[in-house]
C-alpha positions as CSV (number, residue, x, y, z in Angstrom):
1,S,-49.4,-28.8,3.2
2,S,-46.6,-30.4,5.2
3,D,-44.6,-27.1,4.6
4,V,-47.1,-25.1,6.7
5,C,-47.4,-25.1,10.5
6,N,-50.9,-26.3,11.6
7,F,-51.0,-23.8,14.5
8,C,-49.5,-20.5,13.3
9,K,-50.0,-21.2,9.5
10,G,-46.5,-20.0,8.8
11,L,-43.7,-21.9,7.1
12,Y,-43.1,-25.1,9.1
13,H,-40.5,-24.6,11.9
14,V,-39.2,-28.0,12.7
15,K,-36.8,-26.9,15.5
16,L,-38.9,-24.2,17.3
17,C,-42.3,-23.7,18.8
18,C,-44.5,-21.1,17.3
19,A,-43.7,-18.4,20.0
20,E,-40.0,-18.7,19.3
21,V,-40.1,-18.1,15.6
22,G,-40.6,-14.3,15.8
23,P,-37.7,-13.5,18.2
24,T,-35.5,-15.9,16.3
25,T,-36.3,-14.1,13.0
26,D,-35.6,-10.8,14.6
27,R,-32.2,-12.0,15.7
28,W,-31.5,-13.4,12.3
29,L,-32.4,-10.0,10.7
30,N,-30.2,-8.2,13.2
31,W,-27.3,-10.5,12.3
32,I,-27.7,-9.7,8.5
33,L,-28.0,-6.0,9.1
34,K,-25.2,-5.3,11.5
35,D,-24.0,-8.2,13.7
36,R,-22.3,-10.1,10.9
37,A,-20.1,-7.2,10.0
38,T,-19.2,-6.6,13.7
39,F,-18.4,-10.3,14.1
40,Q,-16.2,-10.4,11.0
41,K,-14.3,-7.3,12.2
42,K,-13.7,-8.9,15.6
43,F,-12.6,-12.1,13.9
44,M,-10.0,-10.3,11.8
45,E,-8.7,-8.6,14.9
46,Y,-8.5,-12.0,16.6
47,Q,-6.6,-13.5,13.6
48,E,-4.1,-10.6,13.8
49,H,-3.7,-11.1,17.5
50,E,-3.1,-14.9,17.0
51,Q,-0.4,-14.2,14.4
52,T,1.4,-11.9,16.9
53,K,0.9,-14.5,19.6
54,S,2.4,-17.2,17.4
55,Q,5.6,-15.2,17.0
56,E,5.6,-14.6,20.7
57,H,5.3,-18.4,21.2
58,E,8.3,-19.0,18.9
59,D,10.4,-16.4,20.7
60,A,9.4,-17.8,24.1
61,Q,10.2,-21.4,23.0
62,Q,13.7,-20.2,21.7
63,R,14.4,-18.6,25.1
64,A,13.2,-21.7,26.9
65,D,15.5,-23.9,24.8
66,E,18.4,-21.7,25.5
67,L,17.7,-21.7,29.2
68,K,17.4,-25.5,29.2
69,L,20.8,-25.8,27.6
70,D,22.3,-23.3,30.1
71,E,20.7,-25.2,33.0
72,Q,22.1,-28.5,31.7
73,W,25.6,-27.0,31.4
74,K,25.5,-25.8,35.0
75,A,24.3,-29.2,36.2
76,N,27.3,-30.8,34.4
77,N,30.0,-28.2,35.4
78,C,28.9,-26.2,38.5
79,K,28.4,-26.7,42.2
80,L,26.9,-24.5,45.0
81,C,28.8,-22.6,47.6
82,P,28.0,-24.4,50.8
83,H,27.8,-21.0,52.6
84,C,25.6,-18.8,50.4
85,H,24.4,-21.3,47.7
86,K,25.7,-19.2,44.8
87,V,26.5,-21.2,41.6
88,V,30.2,-21.7,41.2
89,N,32.3,-23.1,38.4
90,R,35.8,-24.3,38.7
91,Q,37.8,-23.9,35.5
92,D,41.1,-25.5,36.6
93,G,43.4,-25.9,39.7
94,C,43.0,-27.6,43.0
95,D,39.8,-28.1,45.1
96,H,40.4,-25.0,47.2
97,M,37.7,-22.5,46.2
98,V,36.8,-18.9,47.2
99,C,33.2,-17.9,46.5
100,G,33.1,-14.9,44.2
101,S,36.7,-14.6,43.1
102,D,39.8,-16.6,42.0
103,A,41.6,-18.4,44.8
104,A,44.6,-16.7,46.4
105,D,47.2,-18.8,44.5
106,K,45.5,-17.6,41.3
107,G,45.9,-13.9,42.3
108,G,42.5,-13.5,43.9
109,G,41.2,-11.5,41.0
110,N,38.1,-11.9,38.8
111,K,35.8,-10.5,41.4
112,Q,32.2,-11.6,41.1
113,D,29.0,-11.7,43.2
114,G,29.7,-14.1,46.1
115,C,30.2,-14.3,49.9
116,G,34.0,-14.5,49.7
117,K,34.2,-17.6,52.0
118,T,36.4,-20.6,51.2
119,F,35.3,-24.2,50.6
120,N,36.4,-27.5,49.1
121,W,35.2,-28.2,45.6
122,A,35.0,-31.9,46.2
123,N,32.7,-31.5,49.2
124,A,30.4,-28.8,47.7
125,P,26.8,-29.7,46.9
126,P,26.0,-30.2,43.2
127,Y,23.9,-27.8,41.2
128,E,20.5,-29.5,40.5
129,I,18.1,-28.5,37.8
130,G,14.8,-27.4,39.3
131,A,15.9,-27.6,42.9
132,D,14.1,-24.5,43.8
133,E,10.9,-25.4,42.0
134,K,9.1,-26.0,45.3
135,F,9.1,-22.2,45.9
136,L,7.3,-21.5,42.7
137,P,3.5,-21.1,42.3
138,P,1.5,-24.2,41.4
139,S,2.0,-25.6,37.9
140,F,-0.9,-26.4,35.5
141,Q,-0.6,-30.1,36.3
142,E,-0.8,-29.3,40.1
143,C,-3.9,-27.2,39.5
144,L,-5.3,-30.1,37.4
145,D,-4.7,-32.5,40.3
146,R,-6.5,-30.1,42.6
147,L,-9.5,-30.1,40.1
148,E,-9.5,-33.9,40.2
149,S,-9.7,-33.7,44.0
150,L,-12.5,-31.2,43.7
151,D,-14.3,-33.5,41.4
152,K,-14.2,-36.3,44.0
153,E,-15.5,-33.8,46.6
154,L,-18.3,-32.8,44.3
155,N,-19.3,-36.5,43.8
156,A,-19.4,-36.8,47.6
157,A,-21.6,-33.7,48.1
158,E,-23.6,-33.8,44.8
159,H,-26.8,-33.0,46.6
160,Y,-25.5,-29.5,47.6
161,V,-25.4,-28.4,43.9
162,S,-28.4,-26.2,43.3
163,T,-29.3,-27.4,39.7
164,E,-28.3,-30.2,37.4
165,D,-27.1,-27.6,34.9
166,S,-24.6,-26.3,37.5
167,L,-23.3,-29.8,38.1
168,K,-23.0,-30.4,34.3
169,A,-21.1,-27.2,33.8
170,V,-18.6,-28.1,36.5
171,R,-18.1,-31.5,35.1
172,L,-17.6,-30.1,31.6
173,T,-14.9,-27.8,32.8
174,L,-13.1,-30.6,34.5
175,S,-13.4,-32.7,31.3
176,R,-11.9,-29.9,29.2
177,Y,-9.0,-29.5,31.6
178,R,-8.3,-33.2,31.4
179,R,-8.3,-33.2,27.6
180,I,-5.9,-30.3,27.5
181,A,-3.5,-31.9,29.9
182,A,-3.6,-35.3,28.2
183,G,-3.1,-33.9,24.7
184,D,-5.1,-36.9,23.5
185,E,-6.6,-36.2,20.1
186,D,-8.8,-39.3,20.4
187,R,-10.6,-37.7,23.2
188,E,-11.5,-34.5,21.3
189,P,-15.3,-33.9,21.3
190,Q,-17.4,-34.5,18.1
191,Y,-18.8,-31.3,16.6
192,V,-21.8,-30.7,14.4
193,R,-20.5,-30.6,10.8
194,C,-21.3,-27.8,8.3
195,H,-23.5,-29.2,5.4
196,N,-21.6,-27.0,2.9
197,C,-17.9,-27.3,3.7
198,K,-18.3,-30.6,5.7
199,L,-16.0,-29.3,8.4
200,N,-16.6,-29.2,12.2
201,I,-18.5,-26.1,13.2
202,R,-16.3,-24.1,15.6
203,G,-17.8,-20.8,16.8
204,P,-21.2,-19.5,15.6
205,R,-23.5,-22.2,14.2
206,F,-26.4,-21.3,11.9
207,S,-29.3,-23.8,12.1
208,C,-32.3,-23.3,9.7
209,V,-35.5,-23.4,11.7
210,H,-37.4,-24.7,8.7
211,C,-35.1,-27.6,7.6
212,W,-32.1,-29.6,8.8
213,L,-29.5,-27.3,7.3
214,E,-26.5,-26.6,9.5
215,L,-23.9,-24.0,8.5
216,C,-20.7,-22.5,9.9
217,W,-20.3,-18.8,9.9
218,Q,-18.1,-18.8,6.8
219,C,-20.6,-20.7,4.7
220,E,-23.7,-18.9,6.1
221,Q,-22.9,-15.8,4.0
222,E,-22.4,-17.8,0.8
223,V,-25.9,-19.3,1.3
224,S,-27.5,-16.0,2.2
225,S,-26.0,-14.3,-0.8
226,R,-27.2,-17.2,-3.1
227,K,-23.7,-18.3,-4.0
228,V,-24.7,-21.7,-2.7
229,K,-28.2,-23.2,-3.0
230,F,-29.6,-26.3,-1.2
231,D,-32.6,-28.3,-2.4
232,E,-34.8,-27.7,0.7
233,H,-35.4,-24.0,0.2
234,D,-34.4,-20.9,-1.6
235,A,-31.8,-18.9,0.2
236,A,-34.4,-16.2,1.2
237,A,-36.5,-18.9,2.9
238,H,-33.8,-19.9,5.4
239,T,-34.3,-18.4,8.8
240,M,-31.3,-19.2,10.9
241,Q,-31.2,-19.7,14.6
242,I,-27.7,-18.7,15.7
243,F,-25.7,-20.5,18.4
244,F,-22.6,-18.7,19.6
245,H,-21.2,-21.6,21.6
246,D,-19.3,-24.6,20.3
247,S,-21.8,-27.2,19.0
248,V,-20.5,-30.4,20.7
249,L,-22.4,-33.6,20.1
250,W,-20.6,-35.5,22.9
């Protein structure tokens, strides 16, 4: 029968050699008995973490927007003390300024942090948004540019890489960084689709060794519990090979 392997006489395993069927079956059984519950627990914890992180993102975005408005106001209304480079705002009066307090003709009050030296407002350097950015650690884009440079160096010294898999892994990392930086949806990779829900499989993929059935982890339990049945086999006949990495076609 075409459903039986000619070598091991077991159910035909279209995706595995005979020696791989036993270990794969053991892993599948282990998933059903304990690993599935462990994974689902970890996934719920991850979802709770993502919800908390989402609120953190909203709070961070609000603070960033407020800071951006404040920076723009200072760029429009403030200058720098030419002696200590403190940010100074002139509310009214002449161009004679005292860093850190009101001018003498205003009473010299309103003491603030400043060097106390005098200067002319008209000649003071303007406040520029991001002027001190050069003192900050490298940005993501700068790191990306460095990766691009490393990619060129890798091309020039490709024969130093020990294996083709190592080279492929480096190139895949570079490709992912480029996609993130570009934000281009058209460049998103194509994933294997679940035969039940028809969605891209992200995370664990369950591939029957006896037929061409591919399932995501959410649909796998429905098939195993016989809530969903496919024509190829009864649910009990599906032995799943489990892939825990994203199943990218290209």
